[in-house]
N, C-alpha and C positions, 0 to 999 in steps of 0.2 A: 191203905195205912201203910204199907211197905214203903211206897214212894214218897210219902209225908215224912216217914221216918228219915229217909235218905237225904232229903231237902233239909231238914231240920239239922241232922248232923252236918252236912256242906256246910250250911249257913253258921254253924257255931264254930267250925274251924275257919272260916272265912272272918267271921267276927273277932276271932281272937287274933287272927294274923292282921287285919285291918288295924288293930289297935297300935300296932308297932309300925313306925315308918321304916321302911328296910332301902335298899338300893333302889335307883330308877327301874332296874331289871324285875326285882323283887315286885315292886308296886305294879309294875305293867303286867305281870303274872297274875297278882292278886285280881286287878281289874278284868282281866280276860278270865279267870275263875269265877269271878261275881257274875259277870255278863252270862256266862254257862249257867250258873245258878239260877239266874233270873230266867232264862229260857226254859230250864226244867220247871221252875215254879209256875210259869205261864202256860207250859203244856199240862201241867197238872191242873190248874184252874180250869183250863179247856175241858179236861176231861171231868171234871166236876159237873159242867154244866149239862146235865142231863134232864130228862122230863121229870124223874123222880128224885131229883137231888132236894135236899132239906136247905132251909136259909143258913142254918149252922154250918152244913158242909160247905157252900158257897162262902160265908164268910171266913171260914177257917183257910180256905184256899185263897181267899183274897189277903188274908194275914201273911201267908207264906210270899205271896207275890210282893206285898209292901216290905216284908224283911229283907227279901233277896234285892229289891228295888234300892232299897237304904244302902246295903252292902255295895252295890254297883255305884251308887251315888259317891259314897265316901271314897271308893277306890279310885274312880274316875278323878276326884278332886286331887289326890294324893300325884297321879300320874300327871294332872295339868301343872299342878305345883312342880313337879320334878323337870317337866318341859320349859317352864318357865323360868326356874333356877337355872338351867343349862344355858338359855338365852342369855340372862343376866351375867352369868359366868364368862360366857363367850364374849359380851360386849366389854366387861371389865377387862378382860386380856388384850381386846383390841385397842381401849382406851389408855391402858397402862402402856402398851407399845408405842403408841402416838407420844404419850407423855415422856416416854424415855429417850426419844430424840431430842438431842440438845442442839444448840444453835451451831456447833462445830461439827456435829453430823450431817451428812448430806442425805436427802431422802433416797437416793439410789442405793446407799449402804443398807438401807431398811426396808426397801421395797419387798424382797422375798418374805420379811418376817410379816410385815402388814397384810401382804396378800394372804399368807395362811391364816393370820388372826381374822381376817374378813371373810375367809372361807368358814372358818369354826362357826361364826355369826351366822352364816347363810344356812351352814347345816342344822344349826339350833333353831333357827327360824323355820327351816323346812319341816323339822319333826315335830315343831308346835303347831303348824298350819296342817300336818298331815292328821295330828291328834285330833284336832278341831274339825278336820273334814272339809277344809277349805279348798 
């Protein structure tokens, strides 16, 4: 019963936090916390699976796993959205830099800036790919 209470309290905290979209760092922390809560819920579920377990106990443990999974799923969506937004923002920066080059400007004058903007797109792409496990 003690660990069930701990999991439920943790899920309530995560549920409250998941309702508000924070910074990308906060969203990542929430996702990591939700992943840990899912591990705890799965461990509790495994502990419930004894020869003398009742159907009600197994179903209650299943409900804990489902709640933890939902929290992680929502938190992961926020992280993926953050990474996608970072990629969009980096692309917009590169596009704007290219658009800012006028007919009078030589490309050599803008090379360093364009390389920096392209590097930001690459970094955002790498972060997204890492999150996706690519």
